[in-house]
N, C-alpha and C positions, 0 to 999 in steps of 0.2 A: 334581517334575512338569516335563517339558519342554515349553515354549512353542514350538509349530511355527506357521507362517503360518495353519493353519486352526483353531487354538483359538477359543473363543468370546469369549476377552479381546481378542485381536487383531482379530477380525471387528467387535467392538463398537467398537473404536478405530479402525477405518477409516472406519466409519459417522459417528462423531463428527468425525473429520478431515474427512469429505465435507460435513457440515453446515457447518463452518467455512470450508471452500472456496467454498461457495455464498455464504456472508456475505461473503467476502473478494472474490470476483468481483463482487458487487454494490457494494462499497465502491470497487473498481477503477473501475467504470463511473461511480459518483457523482462520484469524485475526477478522473476524466479529463475530465468536464464543468467542474469546478473548474479544472482547468489551462486549458482554453480560455478561462474567463472572465478569469482571472488575466493570461494572454497578451493578451487585448484591451484590459485596463485598463492593463498596461504598455505596450502599444503608445501608446495615447491620452497616457499620461504622458510618453513619448518625443517624441511630437509636441508637447505643450505646454511642457514643460521642457528639451529636448535632453538629458536625461539619466535614466536608469532609476531607479525607485524603490528605495531601499536594502531597504526592509522587504519589498517584492514579491519582489526578487531571493532574499532570505534564504528567504522563505515558499516560492518556487519550488523552490529546491534542496531543501528539507526534503521537499517534496511529490514532487518526482522520487525522492528517496531512499525514500519511502514506497511509492510505486507499484512501486519496484524490490523492496522487501520483500514485497510482495503477490505479484508475479509469481515471486520464488524460492518462496514458500509453495505457490503454486499448481501450480508445475511439479515438487514434491518436492525442490527443491535444499537446503531447509531445513525443520526442524520447527518452528521458532520462528514463532508467530503473531504478525502484526504488530498495530499499534494497532488497535483500544483494549485489547487484551490484553497489550500491552506499551508501552513509551514511545514518544511521538513521535519521529522522527529529528530530529536537530539540522540546522540550516540552514546552519551554517559548517564 
């Protein structure tokens, strides 16, 4: 049997992907807020200590990579679904 774009299996897969896209769009929104919070905390840390917090720098890098993975998935640049369906990206 030849799988064409109109077969029921492919139609079902696109709806499942659409569900994952909605979940990832929600995650993007939530983690965008987390980026803002981390940014404010890092700014305060710089004011108090004159140097950035190393753990927040690492977390910020991994968070940025995670957001990039979400955008790549949402724009069909990749079929790999980001965290929590795969590993969290490394910060270093």
